[in-house]
LUMMAR-775461 format. One record per atom (N, C-alpha, C): x, y, z. Coordinates in steps of 0.001 Angstrom, whole numbers, plus 500000, padded with zeros to 6 digits. Example, Ala and Ser with C-alpha at 12.3 -4.5 7.8 and 13.67 -1.06 7.14 Angstrom:
BEGIN
513190494310507800/512300495500507800/513200496700507800/512850497750507080/513670498940507140/512900500030507870/
This chain:
BEGIN
240579409486256640/240732408099255913/241279408424254563/242643407573254019/242981407826252848/241862407110251841/242396407628250666/241422407442249557/241468406189249142/242405405734249429/242698404120248770/242195403139249572/241527403677250787/241055403143251861/239629403095251905/239033404478251570/237902404586251600/237325403809250522/237962403886249366/237709402921247864/237641401319248362/238359401019249477/238472399238249183/237464399106250408/236775400090251493/235413399729252169/234464400010251218/234412401281249901/233198401119249653/233199400030248656/234226399259247851/233546398458247155/233332397037247747/234153396885249102/233631395835249902/231798395669250295/231663396843250993/230407397348251383/229116396813250437/229634397612248741/228686397246248073/228442395695247329/229473394945247478/229695393587247266/228474392540248111/228736393333249373/227931392536250203/226625392853250177/226307394330249953/225170394503249925/224173394190248362/224996393896247778/224423393626246590/224274392068246664/225105391005247296/224898389722247436/223709389414248611/223275390068249316/222325390417250528/221303390564249640/221072391399248867/219640391320247855/219184390511247156/220343389988246805/219993388693246036/219498387539246575/220100387465247918/219591386240248911/218125386390249384/218248388037249802/216868388227250274/215994387866249310/215598388297248018/215015387875246926/214941386693246641/215674385731247018/215838384245246844/215876384367245058/217041384891244437/217071384824243200/217564383606242712/217209383152241955/217683381521241180/219043381833240774/220272380867240879/221575380515240101/221235379848239371/221910379609238153/221838378597237451/222055377596237928/223109376891238858/223210375845239461/221721375115240218/221167376457240538/219814375994241362/218378375582240342/218796376357238970/217668375960237974/218153374254237546/219324374049237689/219669372768236776/219249371859238071/219415372280239492/218885371193240171/217313371012239939/216890371927240189/215332371967240279/214825371359238762/215389371390237719/214990370726236497/215525369385236698/216090368880237315/216571367574237311/215612366925238527/215254367664239284/214376367014240565/212953366628239892/212578368078239047/211041367602238119/211174366268237251/212142366471236592/212075365018236113/211956363730236718/212706363857237884/212662362378238662/211633362372239354/210674363481239881/209393363392240175/208372362737239702/208570362903238229/207733361887237566/207832360312237523/209066359761237839/209398358419237881/209355358062239181/209036358542240260/208703358403241461/207638357753241929/207062356490242668/206367355894242876/205313356993243853/203923356534244238/202958357405245046/203187357239246430/203664355982246798/203944356054247932/205114355119248640/205801355536249446/207233354758250258/206683353357250115/205486352578250299/205424351279250628/205440350704249114/205329351372248002/205901350732246954/207458350114246868/207766351154247270/209292350782247007/209875349610248150/209034349732249401/209568348346250335/208697347367249951/207524347031249333/206914345799248579/208138345687247380/208499346347246737/209178345943245522/210680345316246152/210766346111246821/212580345430247439/212273343937248126/211292343912249106/210932342691249448/210813341553248783/210112341949247674/209984340782246733/211284340616246008/212182341505245922/213547340991245164/214620340658245783/214250340576247198/215363339969248176/215986341356248725/215763342564248143/217192343549248256/216623344494249624/217611344962250380/217022345485252098/217021347032251324/216381347638252165/215709349080251579/216704349996252333/217345351011252093/218593351921252673/217987352661253684/218404352809254562/217924353825256147/218386355195255550/216934356358255611/216995357447254931/217738358305255936/218029357949257447/218710358391258089/220128358410257888/220612357634257613/222222357541257736/222591358102256546/223698358803256472/224054359603255336/225185358504254561/224981358700253594/225947357513252445/227099358330251901/227761357060251833/229084357627251454/229128357258249818/230328357555249108/230500357423247572/229869355914247118/230389355068247808/229703353910247468/228799353251248295/228291353882248610/226885353570249246/226766352787250491/227684352995251653/227916352145252538/227725353670253717/227049353129254860/227551354171256010/228960354620256491/228919355856256774/230326356166257088/230997354952258245/232202355028258441/233155354292259488/233862354816260042/234232354599261305/235112355237262924/234171355997262873/235310356714263692/234657357924264789/233860358934264035/232956359469264415/232113360527263730/232104362125264299/232278362904263621/231798364610264051/230553364470264947/230761365519266256/229568365700266509/229040367205266488/227907367205266275/227198368666266295/227885369435267595/228538369247268698/228758370355269218/230530369672269784/231524370402270248/232575369907270819/232408370156272204/232795368824272797/232457369054274383/231373369523275058/230155369430273957/228959369584274475/228432371477274544/229277372374274009/229245373460273937/229419374328272689/230759374101272127/231285374471271282/230560374281269740/229923375049269148/229624374652267559/230339373842266782/229857372836266284/230279372013265070/229582371931264075/228624372868263958/227323372371262788/228095371935261380/229362372867261011/229913372806259697/230600371560259392/230778370622260402/231922369784260439/231114368692259503/231646367512258841/231348366592258128/232222365304258518/231446364018258579/232297363397259224/232888362723257895/233951361892258007/234723361537256777/233817360562256027/234099360452254472/233573359411253748/232113359784253425/231608361147254216/230159361121253847/229928361861252640/229147361948251962/228647362472251070/227220362708251019/227118364389250791/226290365050250771/225496365882250045/224223366183249759/224084366991248604/224310368576248741/224143369075247737/224656370994247824/224090371661248522/224314372695249242/223581373204249986/222614374356249537/221612375048249774/221079376182249000/221468377419249485/221247378151248874/221855379718249397/221394380143250922/219840379661251074/219500380171252249/220038378903253066/220593377482252959/220954377090253711/222271377060254151/222856378235253437/224068378327253925/224114379539254617/223141380516254264/222923381461255446/222691381144256328/221722380278256401/221483379777257720/222068379190258443/223174378164257966/224354377905259012/224974378874259167/225303380109258571/226047381444258964/225258382249260515/224087381978260304/223348382604261483/223341381626262782/223301380216262710/223426379071263511/224652379354264150/225995379373263472/227171379740263981/227439381124264791/226853382234264383/226849383243264750/226126383517266192/224776383084266278/223624383409267367/223373382413268196/224410381219268135/223893380281268945/224435380531270234/223809379906271578/223722380532272653/225684380400273050/226191379301272377/227902379298272876/228631380621272404/227998381175271156/228658382370270928/228482383610271745/227670383759272741/227886384710273594/228533384343274596/228307383311274648/229452382916276077/230986383144275759/231225382237274718/232864382167274165/233247383863273993/232054384730273696/232683386481273518/232699386680274444/232272386465275696/232142386941276948/233712386604277365/234118385220276968/235537384976277544/236640385960276844/236125385760275346/237272386507274593/237404388095275035/236216388608275272/236115390395275521/237031390201276976/236886389408278214/237497389320279688/239067389270279137/239863388501278192/240602388166277807/241051389819277405/240587390322276218/240599391796275762/240827392661276443/239843392529277494/239795393523278340/241103394194279627/241429392696280188/242596392233281173/243982392848279986/244187392185278892/245522392890277896/245418394574277577/244071394991278041/244296396292277290/244282396273275868/243885395760275054/244157395269273914/243599396768272951/242407397739273044/242167398842272726/242119399634273878/242996400080274087/242865401222275296/241810402443275001/241166402619274182/240233403753273796/238902403133274341/238759401739274680/237286401422274816/237360401273276457/238611401654277296/238299401726278658/238501400860279552/238277400854280978/238241399616281627/237149399646282577/236849398550283573/235568398217283991/234471397633283513/233108397700283790/232178397593283211/231844398215281819/231926399463281481/231894400163280307/232818399556279435/233957399159279720/234723398864279083/234835397334278215/234524396448279132/234044394987279196/232872395120277814/232068395873278166/230917396055277287/231084396347275900/232194397466275627/232881397383274278/233511396470273723/234412395795274685/235057394828273723/233989393357273763/232784393312274243/231821392344274183/231401392578272825/230562393804272556/229968394070271598/230631393742270303/231834394361270346/233019394495269104/233280392945268898/233191392080269632/233688390624269916/232329390015268936/231443390161269479/229965389499268593/229959390091267321/229995391336267147/229767391746265438/231059391455264690/232140391269265480/233598390454264255/232977389009264117/232100388271264849/231963386692264545/231164387278263771/230044387482263609/228956387443263052/229176387990261622/229935389156261383/230579389410260703/231055388428259545/232271388197259931/233156386945259321/232233385695259051/231307385269260007/230352384192259672/229580384278258165/228873385552258268/228207385662257214/228731385860255529/229593386618255950/230467386681254788/231456384938254209/232129384523255277/232791383195254845/231803382221254695/231041381787255748/229876380831255268/228907381059254649/228257382016254304/226892382722253736/227048383241252185/227604384241252410/227454385233251072/228279384833250087/229964384813250233/230641384621250014/230438383007248982/230426382307249900/229879380658249325/228646380334248559/227574381759248251/226618381894247527/227036381844245976/228065383291246308/228555384001245327/229125382876243972/230241382046245137/231286381776244292/230668380138244121/229498379867244869/228792378261244433/229576377514245138/230106377599246549/231108376931247135/230570376194248413/231152375358248924/230543374731250248/231046374864251103/230598375842252446/231202376455253309/231487375018254564/230915373715254092/230967372746255310/232676372130254884/233083371568256484/234619371266256512/234396369874256517/235123369075255418/234795367555255357/236114366732256015/235715366081256787/236886365467257399/237596364665256508/238831364480256622/239439363497256034/239555361847256560/239957361595257811/239799360636258589/240800359744258370/241617359691257196/242246358358257106/243848359148256899/244922358016256741/246173358587256392/247012359062258227/248404359158258013/248966359738258663/248600360740259480/249150361427260943/248682362565261198/249240363401260593/250509363870259665/250758364627259064/250238365018257851/249433364131257249/248878364010255837/247506364780256622/246582364384257587/245754365076257841/245732366231258402/246548366623259034/246948367872259556/247196368912258659/248015368242257346/248192369500256421/246874369421255794/246116368253255374/244859368482254776/243904369586255103/243659369663256421/242971370597257219/243502371867257267/245014371891257537/245014373673257653/245108373943256288/245088373482255039/244934374138253612/243471374304253403/242339373535254279/241212374056253694/240966375584253760/241569376386254057/241442377521254071/242030378514252731/242843377463252102/243046377454250574/242591376696249747/241868375947249835/241188374578248815/239896374436249607/238585374615249165/237637373868249316/236666373123248390/235446372799248207/234928372295247628/233387373254247143/233699372948245348/232795373481244794/231158373271245170/230222373766244811/228716372804245070/228535371552244379/229494371370243210/229563370560242086/229994369174242831/231035369427244048/231994368517244394/233214368665244226/233710369326243011/234891369497243153/235845370259243520/236870370067243766/238211371227244825/238071372419243751/238471373818244268/238793374727244093/239263376075244793/240099376790244893/240452377931245078/239655378650246359/239962378530247615/238816378876248417/238491380209248486/237701381061247440/237695382178247650/236722382640248522/235838382148249209/234914382442250178/235677383065251602/236551381975251832/237555382158252736/238464383404253053/238853383370251908/240317384392251637/239371386102251147/238947385899250490/237964387315250572/236993387412251509/236365386365252099/235392387099252839/236136387327254280/237184386529254708/237906387062256246/238503388313255628/239020388943254385/239452390291254126/238583391041254233/237456390724253507/236272391992253894/235680391673255375/235543390960256224/235495391292257449/236391391728257846/237247391498257581/238624392643258331/238459393868257971/238412394400257173/238024395692256329/236584396355256741/235404395895256823/234324396197257243/234404396339258944/234997395434259494/235001395635261192/235680396921261609/236695397339260660/237706398899260889/236454399901260984/235452399961260813/234575400884260276/233973401275261982/233898400069262784/233552400653264082/234686400396265177/235436400349264969/237156400316265600/237352401886265725/238297402038266734/238812403297266699/239791403750265286/239764405203265119/240067405748264086/241641405115263461/242293405164264700/243699404960264530/244195403283263677/243044402428263765/243069400994263614/242660401198262212/242337401971261464/241706401866259915/242936402053259182/243838401360259213/244899401389258351/245197400253257515/245819400036256582/246425398446255589/246826397666256382/247945398209257657/248664397273258116/247705396699259164/246636397691259761/245916396562260942/244973395929260361/244205396298258993/243015395375258434/243918394101258178/245121394404257424/246102393287257010/246332392134257812/246909392487259159/246939391876260548/245583391365260904/244620391535260712/243570391112261548/243080390191260331/243143390230259182/242941389247258245/243510387751257955/245002388056258339/245959387129258429/245726386523259767/245493386937260851/244977386236261867/243664385647261732/242639385757261018/241358385002261093/241607384045260219/242473384164259154/242800383030258230/243654381955259271/244682382515259944/245538381423260855/244515380634262036/243851381467262386/242634380689263432/241366379819262855/241532380158261490/240184378967260819/241109378244260118/242213378163260245/243354376830259739/243585376059260712/243574376746262265/243640376014263291/242327375252263682/241473376061263829/239953375559263861/239928374167262904/240079374259261787/239999373082260627/240899371855261226/242006372050261932/242946371247262181/242390370724263513/241770371101264184/241280370756265405/240007369670265208/238835370418264071/237704369506263690/238589368134262956/239755368337262666/239974367070261499/240064365742262668/240968365997264145/240786365266264867/240030364970266025/239128365720266112/237852365922267035/237420364427267122/236795364032266306/236199362203266278/236889361231266595/238685361788266616/239696360774267250/239450360817268549/239806362293269287/240118363020270490/238376362176271306/237506362353270755/236320362138271422/236075360577271380/236648359995270529/236354358669270594/237573357971271822/238224358390271614/239764357993273171/239544358237274093/238740359772274370/238482360229275787/237272359817276353/236031360064275428/234786359681276198/234091358500275565/235002357751274579/234698356285274099/233037356190273426/233387357360272311/231737357460271779/232479357144270064/231298357017269649/231565356763268211/231849357387267353/
């Protein structure tokens, strides 16, 4: 293995290990400390029970908001077709947020929980099985062999690739860079505008503060995942060219996924007549 490539892998693994330790010990980040301080100041102003709020609202003639309905920036419930937790009742869609929905920032634990949910959902094992079948049929890696043994090798490699990228792109790096790993649906404008918005989310994302910034989590995360995955593939694939191809492919697939998620509420509403 060339020295430069070993250096790249060593650097990547060091970053991942350091981030994992920080998350495991639940090290508070500056943003978390600010949120905690704000929460403690708010607690002192809250009433002892919800009944106090209801009583005060009824006396003033104002309606109380429904805590189960996500709020939009203008304080109203989201309008139009909504995102579902699953696509076609099978594929996970846990990170998609309906248009005009405002959500609080995620904690490091929540980000990694989201990554774990996407990696180990029952559908992930089904999808990996299908992908392994196509790879086996196409003889993508001749070194894996054929038959049941070859299929098994394709299968566990596919599962490892999925979990590897999910944790880096949705959990570890969003924690390091304080970015939101969720996909926020645009939901308005022409089809071209919405498709461009969704496809460019691999380059642009939201910070925990809500402002936009370069998507370090996606670009560095998918690149790190491609580098790490080369460790458990045959030696001939441990080259800059092969890793770069896998990196680019991951980004293109994620861009296509974002684009499909942008239009999924409309497709779901048109075909299945759901809200």
